Every structure is written in structure tokens, then in C-alpha cells.
Backbone bond lengths (Angstrom), bond angles and torsions (degrees), N, CA, C in turn:
res aa  C-N    CA-C-N  psi(-1)  N-CA   C-N-CA  omega(-1)  CA-C   N-CA-C  phi
1 G - - - 1.474 - - 1.449 115.14 -
2 T 1.359 118.04 10.60 1.447 121.05 179.40 1.546 110.57 -125.29
3 W 1.302 115.59 142.52 1.474 122.16 175.04 1.524 111.51 50.86
4 S 1.314 116.37 51.86 1.448 126.50 178.99 1.528 118.30 68.60
5 S 1.374 117.75 7.00 1.444 118.10 173.08 1.527 108.60 -76.91
6 E 1.410 113.30 156.36 1.426 116.79 -176.68 1.523 114.21 -72.09
7 G 1.286 117.00 168.45 1.438 121.54 177.83 1.477 118.69 83.30
8 E 1.330 119.89 -165.58 1.510 123.92 -178.22 1.516 107.99 -123.20
9 F 1.289 111.74 136.24 1.417 116.48 -179.39 1.598 114.07 -74.14
10 S 1.381 111.80 138.97 1.418 117.68 169.01 1.569 104.27 -156.80
11 F 1.294 117.33 164.39 1.476 121.67 173.25 1.547 107.47 -59.70
12 E 1.331 117.76 -41.43 1.465 120.29 -172.78 1.549 107.11 -67.13
13 N 1.388 117.44 -41.85 1.445 120.27 -177.87 1.550 110.20 -68.57
14 S 1.346 115.48 -32.31 1.463 116.15 -178.96 1.513 108.96 -71.66
15 M 1.337 118.43 -34.40 1.496 115.37 176.55 1.468 112.89 -73.46
16 E 1.324 119.39 -32.87 1.431 120.67 170.99 1.469 113.67 -59.90
17 D 1.375 117.16 -38.64 1.472 122.24 177.79 1.487 112.66 -59.47
18 V 1.370 116.23 -33.01 1.462 120.23 -176.99 1.520 107.44 -65.98
19 G 1.381 112.91 -48.64 1.479 120.36 179.36 1.485 111.63 -59.11
20 T 1.294 120.72 -39.56 1.458 125.70 -176.88 1.535 107.68 -67.63
21 A 1.349 113.65 -40.94 1.486 117.96 -176.19 1.611 107.02 -64.69
22 I 1.324 118.62 -38.44 1.431 122.17 -177.84 1.537 108.66 -66.94
23 K 1.369 116.88 -43.65 1.421 122.50 179.65 1.559 108.44 -57.79
24 F 1.326 114.80 -42.23 1.553 120.05 -179.28 1.568 106.99 -62.77
25 L 1.265 116.91 -43.48 1.478 120.44 -176.73 1.573 110.87 -65.70
26 K 1.270 118.56 -27.43 1.389 125.13 -172.87 1.594 113.28 -95.85
27 K 1.301 113.71 0.33 1.490 114.89 175.49 1.530 108.04 -76.05
28 K 1.369 112.81 140.21 1.441 119.32 -176.36 1.485 113.99 -54.85
29 E 1.329 117.20 -44.08 1.420 121.16 -178.05 1.564 112.43 -61.77
30 N 1.308 115.22 -37.68 1.465 123.51 -179.61 1.532 111.94 -74.96
31 I 1.337 117.64 -36.69 1.437 120.68 173.75 1.459 111.71 -60.12
32 R 1.325 116.48 -40.67 1.517 119.78 -177.70 1.552 106.47 -72.70
33 R 1.374 114.67 -48.13 1.513 117.60 -174.00 1.472 112.06 -60.19
34 F 1.365 122.91 -43.80 1.389 127.60 -170.47 1.508 113.82 -105.91
35 L 1.427 117.10 2.96 1.409 121.98 -178.75 1.512 113.62 53.60
36 I 1.313 116.42 51.95 1.488 122.76 -172.93 1.528 109.62 -84.28
37 D 1.351 116.72 131.09 1.426 122.77 171.44 1.556 104.65 -89.13
38 T 1.311 114.36 100.78 1.451 116.50 -177.60 1.515 116.07 -73.47
39 S 1.349 113.24 -9.50 1.502 118.50 176.37 1.538 111.94 -81.25
40 N 1.296 119.22 -7.65 1.406 123.09 -178.58 1.472 112.98 -138.49
41 I 1.346 114.47 53.38 1.520 117.37 174.66 1.478 107.41 -90.45
42 V 1.324 114.60 129.48 1.407 124.76 -174.44 1.628 106.69 -112.25
43 V 1.413 113.72 128.29 1.427 114.91 173.37 1.509 106.99 -106.07
44 G 1.273 117.02 127.23 1.496 120.20 -175.12 1.539 113.77 -149.74
45 G 1.244 114.01 163.25 1.494 116.70 179.48 1.542 110.87 -175.16
46 H 1.312 115.55 167.22 1.420 121.16 179.93 1.529 109.82 -112.21
47 S 1.310 116.66 140.83 1.498 121.70 177.68 1.530 110.33 59.70
48 L 1.302 122.50 -119.08 1.391 124.06 175.32 1.537 114.78 -53.15
49 G 1.369 111.11 -40.32 1.460 117.11 179.31 1.470 110.97 -62.33
50 G 1.330 120.84 -40.07 1.473 125.30 176.86 1.488 111.06 -63.32
51 A 1.372 115.56 -44.52 1.471 120.82 178.96 1.546 111.50 -60.26
52 M 1.372 115.28 -41.55 1.440 117.46 -176.36 1.545 109.77 -75.46
53 A 1.371 116.81 -31.40 1.453 118.20 177.45 1.536 110.39 -62.38
54 L 1.293 120.19 -46.67 1.444 126.12 179.52 1.579 110.17 -64.62
55 T 1.340 114.32 -50.04 1.484 118.08 -179.37 1.488 115.11 -64.46
56 A 1.326 118.60 -39.59 1.394 124.03 176.24 1.500 109.69 -59.93
57 A 1.382 116.76 -43.17 1.461 123.70 -179.27 1.532 112.01 -58.14
58 I 1.283 116.06 -32.74 1.448 119.62 176.66 1.504 112.60 -57.94
59 Y 1.258 116.48 -36.92 1.522 122.82 -172.00 1.556 108.11 -106.27
60 N 1.231 124.69 1.55 1.427 124.26 -175.23 1.508 111.97 -131.92
61 T 1.328 116.18 104.08 1.465 119.59 -175.21 1.596 114.55 -69.70
62 E 1.343 114.64 -13.36 1.460 121.10 178.67 1.550 109.05 -73.61
63 I 1.357 120.17 -25.11 1.423 121.27 178.21 1.492 111.01 -78.06
64 K 1.356 119.43 113.33 1.334 123.08 -175.87 1.571 113.57 -109.34
65 R 1.307 117.77 -26.84 1.455 123.79 -177.32 1.609 110.73 -125.72
66 I 1.252 116.33 130.14 1.490 118.77 -173.75 1.539 109.06 -136.25
67 I 1.322 112.53 137.60 1.473 122.63 174.19 1.499 106.14 -118.40
68 S 1.300 120.90 118.37 1.437 121.37 175.40 1.497 108.80 -120.38
69 I 1.385 115.94 115.48 1.437 121.14 -177.95 1.523 104.50 -104.83
70 A 1.327 115.90 113.73 1.482 122.45 -179.43 1.540 108.90 46.28
71 G 1.302 112.65 48.51 1.506 122.77 -179.92 1.542 107.72 -84.89
72 A 1.311 115.75 128.85 1.441 118.30 -178.60 1.522 111.01 -84.54
73 D 1.383 115.98 157.92 1.444 117.45 162.54 1.534 102.56 -97.30
74 E 1.358 113.58 113.94 1.489 119.58 -171.97 1.544 112.26 -64.39
75 S 1.332 116.14 -19.41 1.437 117.31 -176.98 1.530 110.96 -76.77
76 V 1.374 113.10 -22.98 1.501 118.69 175.47 1.520 111.03 -68.53
77 F 1.391 112.07 -47.45 1.563 113.29 172.52 1.449 113.03 -59.02
78 G 1.332 115.26 -43.12 1.474 117.31 178.52 1.487 117.38 -56.43
79 R 1.313 115.59 -46.05 1.441 120.05 178.31 1.531 115.25 -65.27
80 K 1.364 112.54 -35.89 1.491 115.32 174.29 1.481 111.77 -66.95
81 M 1.339 118.68 -35.18 1.462 122.29 177.19 1.546 109.55 -62.30
82 L 1.293 116.87 -40.26 1.497 120.86 -178.88 1.520 115.13 -73.33
83 T 1.378 117.04 -20.52 1.394 119.26 -173.97 1.554 114.10 -114.89
84 D 1.337 114.64 -11.33 1.423 116.63 -177.91 1.503 112.04 -134.98
85 Q 1.321 118.82 103.74 1.506 123.71 -168.47 1.524 108.40 -66.14
86 G 1.314 118.14 -34.06 1.466 119.03 -179.98 1.478 113.66 -69.00
87 F 1.394 115.44 -35.80 1.474 118.79 174.08 1.474 109.39 -66.28
88 R 1.416 115.85 -44.51 1.413 117.45 -179.29 1.514 115.27 -58.55
89 N 1.287 115.20 -39.53 1.506 120.87 -177.02 1.546 107.04 -67.34
90 A 1.311 118.00 -43.71 1.513 124.10 -179.93 1.468 109.53 -64.98
91 F 1.324 118.58 -43.84 1.497 124.62 -172.35 1.567 106.84 -69.77
92 E 1.305 115.89 -46.55 1.452 120.80 -179.47 1.517 112.05 -64.46
93 H 1.389 116.96 -38.72 1.431 119.63 177.29 1.542 110.04 -63.67
94 M 1.328 116.83 -39.70 1.424 118.91 177.75 1.538 112.24 -65.98
95 L 1.253 116.97 -42.28 1.504 120.77 174.99 1.565 110.27 -61.25
96 K 1.241 121.30 -41.34 1.422 122.81 -178.29 1.540 112.32 -62.03
97 E 1.243 116.33 -34.12 1.458 121.95 178.04 1.504 117.02 -60.93
98 F 1.361 112.80 -21.86 1.495 122.52 178.52 1.531 112.12 -93.33
99 L 1.346 117.98 -5.18 1.449 120.24 -174.19 1.531 111.52 -77.53
100 Y 1.313 115.47 145.70 1.449 124.78 176.20 1.560 106.24 -68.17
101 P 1.416 121.84 145.91 1.434 124.15 11.70 1.644 112.65 -90.17
102 N 1.364 116.01 -7.81 1.473 117.03 -179.03 1.555 112.40 -79.14
103 G 1.308 116.46 -22.53 1.420 120.31 -177.29 1.515 111.55 -124.47
104 P 1.304 121.01 -178.49 1.477 125.10 -171.58 1.472 117.45 -88.19
105 I 1.389 115.44 2.84 1.474 118.22 -171.07 1.485 108.82 -117.50
106 K 1.406 113.17 130.74 1.512 121.24 175.15 1.530 106.53 -99.25
107 C 1.341 118.19 112.80 1.404 118.85 -175.60 1.508 108.82 -162.70
108 N 1.394 116.41 135.25 1.400 118.69 167.30 1.511 109.97 -85.61
109 L 1.327 112.99 98.50 1.468 118.76 -169.25 1.471 115.10 -60.86
110 E 1.354 119.22 -34.21 1.409 125.40 178.75 1.461 110.18 -64.91
111 V 1.323 119.40 -48.56 1.537 121.04 179.99 1.536 106.75 -67.50
112 H 1.285 118.68 -46.84 1.481 120.66 -176.91 1.516 111.61 -55.32
113 N 1.343 117.36 -50.40 1.436 123.32 -177.26 1.566 111.42 -67.30
114 A 1.278 116.99 -34.36 1.452 120.85 177.58 1.601 110.44 -60.45
115 F 1.348 111.47 -48.77 1.504 113.84 179.68 1.535 110.90 -66.57
116 W 1.296 114.84 -46.19 1.519 122.74 -179.39 1.541 108.71 -56.16
117 L 1.278 119.30 -54.16 1.465 121.07 -173.41 1.507 112.33 -69.88
118 S 1.334 116.02 -21.92 1.512 119.65 176.32 1.514 112.62 -85.70
119 N 1.328 116.65 -6.48 1.461 118.82 -173.44 1.524 107.34 -135.42
120 L 1.328 119.46 44.23 1.427 122.72 -174.18 1.597 111.56 -63.47
121 E 1.340 114.34 -35.51 1.468 117.31 -177.84 1.531 110.05 -60.92
122 R 1.250 119.00 -31.75 1.481 124.04 -178.86 1.543 111.58 -61.92
123 Y 1.320 115.29 -27.24 1.459 121.34 -177.91 1.519 115.22 -105.82
124 D 1.370 114.29 6.01 1.414 120.96 -177.81 1.539 113.36 -81.87
125 Q 1.302 115.38 100.75 1.475 121.81 -172.31 1.524 111.28 -63.80
126 V 1.302 117.46 -38.91 1.541 119.07 -179.07 1.501 106.61 -69.26
127 K 1.264 119.29 -39.77 1.534 120.35 -178.84 1.485 108.48 -60.28
128 H 1.323 118.60 -38.82 1.431 123.44 -172.47 1.495 113.21 -103.21
129 A 1.414 116.58 19.47 1.489 119.48 -178.11 1.492 114.72 -58.71
130 E 1.244 115.06 -25.97 1.570 118.67 178.58 1.477 107.76 -57.66
131 S 1.301 122.75 -31.26 1.430 125.36 -177.36 1.501 109.57 -76.56
132 L 1.292 120.30 -18.34 1.412 124.84 -176.07 1.580 113.85 -102.74
133 K 1.261 115.58 -14.04 1.457 117.69 -168.31 1.493 114.90 -66.58
134 D 1.272 118.88 -24.39 1.466 121.06 -179.95 1.545 114.19 -97.48
135 K 1.285 117.84 11.06 1.415 124.86 -178.56 1.504 108.56 -104.59
136 D 1.314 117.44 158.39 1.496 120.97 174.71 1.558 106.93 -85.78
137 V 1.279 114.09 120.92 1.452 119.42 -172.66 1.590 108.78 -125.87
138 L 1.244 117.72 129.80 1.526 123.20 170.26 1.483 107.64 -116.38
139 L 1.357 115.57 114.03 1.519 122.72 177.02 1.511 104.89 -102.95
140 I 1.383 113.13 127.40 1.420 120.40 177.70 1.544 111.17 -122.77
141 G 1.266 118.78 131.89 1.362 120.88 -176.68 1.550 114.17 -138.35
142 G 1.299 118.52 177.02 1.440 123.56 179.69 1.484 110.37 -128.57
143 W 1.292 120.20 131.48 1.497 123.87 -177.52 1.504 109.45 -66.37
144 K 1.338 116.97 -30.18 1.466 118.51 179.26 1.496 117.02 -99.63
145 D 1.376 116.60 10.75 1.416 121.74 178.00 1.532 110.95 -68.50
146 Q 1.359 114.64 114.72 1.489 118.33 -176.66 1.535 108.55 -97.89
147 L 1.310 120.88 -0.19 1.456 123.26 177.43 1.515 110.20 -94.78
148 V 1.331 116.31 -63.07 1.486 124.48 171.63 1.488 109.45 -96.95
149 I 1.351 116.89 88.32 1.415 120.74 -172.79 1.495 109.16 -79.44
150 L 1.348 116.84 127.36 1.427 127.39 -174.72 1.516 113.96 -45.06
151 E 1.373 111.61 -51.43 1.457 116.22 -174.97 1.492 112.36 -69.73
152 E 1.296 120.95 -18.26 1.434 122.34 -179.70 1.531 115.30 -96.59
153 H 1.341 114.23 -33.30 1.484 119.85 -172.48 1.564 114.90 -110.17
154 I 1.268 117.12 -42.49 1.427 117.61 -169.04 1.490 115.76 -101.83
155 I 1.357 115.90 -45.88 1.479 120.09 176.09 1.503 115.57 -57.96
156 P 1.382 117.35 -42.76 1.498 114.36 177.71 1.499 113.97 -56.26
157 L 1.313 117.90 -41.11 1.464 120.39 -179.69 1.534 110.18 -66.53
158 Y 1.331 114.35 -46.43 1.474 117.25 178.57 1.524 109.78 -58.25
159 R 1.301 121.89 -45.22 1.448 124.11 -179.58 1.504 110.52 -62.51
160 K 1.321 118.15 -40.07 1.463 121.57 -177.94 1.555 106.76 -67.97
161 L 1.244 119.82 -44.87 1.473 122.63 175.93 1.518 115.03 -60.51
162 Q 1.327 115.84 -34.05 1.449 119.15 169.86 1.496 114.34 -63.60
163 E 1.345 113.48 -43.16 1.464 123.05 176.93 1.488 110.40 -57.93
164 L 1.335 117.29 -34.47 1.483 120.21 -176.42 1.574 109.97 -92.95
165 N 1.370 114.30 10.20 1.462 119.22 175.72 1.521 112.89 65.03
166 A 1.273 118.68 32.83 1.473 124.92 176.91 1.552 105.38 -65.79
167 S 1.344 117.09 124.26 1.505 119.40 -175.00 1.478 113.73 -96.45
168 N 1.345 119.73 -12.67 1.417 121.90 -174.16 1.505 112.36 -118.89
169 V 1.368 117.38 41.22 1.434 124.17 -176.76 1.522 107.86 -115.78
170 E 1.275 121.21 125.87 1.478 123.19 176.15 1.561 106.89 -127.13
171 I 1.310 109.76 148.36 1.452 119.14 177.11 1.567 108.23 -126.30
172 I 1.326 117.07 132.39 1.420 121.65 177.91 1.529 107.91 -133.06
173 V 1.329 117.37 127.81 1.464 123.70 -176.85 1.462 108.74 -119.21
174 F 1.330 115.75 128.92 1.553 122.45 177.83 1.493 108.56 -102.71
175 N 1.297 115.45 159.40 1.429 122.47 177.21 1.653 107.06 -91.02
176 T 1.372 112.69 73.54 1.352 124.18 -174.84 1.491 112.78 -152.37
177 D 1.387 113.34 176.90 1.448 117.83 -177.51 1.608 109.45 -103.96
178 H 1.292 118.37 -160.49 1.473 120.93 -175.40 1.466 114.72 -64.78
179 D 1.331 117.42 -25.18 1.532 124.36 -177.38 1.517 113.48 -83.73
180 F 1.276 118.05 -25.78 1.526 122.82 -179.45 1.566 110.28 64.28
181 K 1.307 117.70 22.35 1.509 118.70 -172.29 1.512 110.77 -64.36
182 N 1.261 122.97 -31.90 1.434 124.68 -171.63 1.542 110.71 -91.62
183 V 1.309 118.32 3.57 1.449 122.71 -178.75 1.478 112.26 -136.72
184 R 1.393 117.54 27.13 1.462 118.54 -172.11 1.556 109.53 -65.15
185 E 1.264 123.83 -37.55 1.503 123.51 -179.82 1.462 109.43 -66.30
186 E 1.362 119.55 -47.64 1.394 120.37 -178.66 1.561 111.49 -65.07
187 L 1.363 117.25 -36.94 1.425 122.32 176.10 1.509 112.49 -61.04
188 T 1.331 116.28 -44.85 1.441 122.82 178.27 1.468 113.53 -61.15
189 E 1.325 115.55 -42.53 1.419 120.75 -178.04 1.523 112.81 -71.56
190 T 1.345 114.77 -33.86 1.439 120.75 174.46 1.485 112.41 -61.28
191 I 1.297 113.94 -51.20 1.514 121.26 179.69 1.528 111.03 -59.62
192 Y 1.319 116.08 -49.94 1.437 122.13 179.06 1.521 113.53 -52.45
193 N 1.350 114.69 -52.75 1.418 123.00 -176.53 1.531 110.60 -62.43
194 W 1.329 116.52 -37.73 1.481 118.53 -179.78 1.529 111.84 -71.32
195 I 1.368 116.11 -38.78 1.425 120.76 179.51 1.565 112.45 -63.00
196 I 1.334 117.25 -41.49 1.434 119.53 -175.85 1.505 113.00 -84.38
197 T 1.361 116.98 -17.09 1.436 119.08 177.43 1.567 108.37 -90.22
198 K 1.333 113.49 103.34 1.457 116.55 -176.50 1.570 108.53 -132.33
199 D 1.318 115.96 127.24 1.440 118.09 -178.07 1.476 112.83 -64.86
């Protein structure tokens, strides 16, 4: 349901898509055709993509390596929506600007938000950190990011994983905002080096 793909967008559909992509990559004919190293499949994304990479990994044991670039904890946004009407109004206004036909996302926002806000624990990365602690995780954030604020979304998960003695979790923070425009080369190099460095 996003950017001309079929179907309707939801967090659940996005997480299902991650699993479907991994199944595609692990098919024998695709391994041969694309020369896929199935021992080093990385699921990653930026913003919503980073959020979905982490959240999907909670529920999918096949996801072993994750890169989350300014990835939100969607339960944080949800709880703010339930407790701060001003935030909710601004957040829903922002979401509506992305909706089809004027935007790239096909979604029944009312239905989506009703399910999301009724199931916030499902998307709570800190609550489910135990499911992530044995995976390889690269968390990337921006000190100036005013959308996915480090102290609200990324650092709590990192601290919880430290508490659980997760040994393969790394956090890297750049002096940048949500778009990372001023650090693209450094960001690319960081991601590349992390992907190719595998124990």
C-alpha cells in the first residue's frame, strides 16, 4: 500500500512483508540466481523502515541482523497520542498528508490507528527486548532528530539490551537530523562496514 505497491498499508502488513522478503531470498532458485549469502541477510530501514525492521525481528526468528536508522518505537508515538491531544492532532495531520490519492500511502487511517492504539504493547521494543538480545543490531540516530528523538525511541532500547547483556548491539549517533543529509557518506560507510564485519 505504499509507493505504488499493491494492498493497503498497516504496521502488520509491513511486518508480514519483511517475512515474505526473507522467504523469497531463501528460495533455492533465488539463491542461485542472485548469489545470495543466506548466512548474512540484513533487514534494515530508515524511519518507519527502521521501526518495522526492529519490530518484525521481535516476532520473526529468521531475522538475525538488523539496521535501524532513526527507527521509531511505535508504542512511544502511540502513548503520546493517547495522552497529548496536541501531539495527536499534529501527528495525524502529518500522516494524512501522506495518504492516497495526494500521497503515496493507501491506508484507512481510522482503522489502522484503532488497531495500533489498542495494541501498543505489541510494538513496544523495550518490552520485547528479550527477543532482540541475541541478534546483531545496529542502531543509528541523529542528535538533532526532532521526529524520532533519541532519548525517547532509541536510547531506551539500547539501555534495555545492555541490561540484558546483549553482546552484538551497537549504537552510532551522528550530529544530524532525521534526514541525515549532511552525513550521507559517513552513514554509508558505517552501514557498509557493519554489514561486512561478521563474526
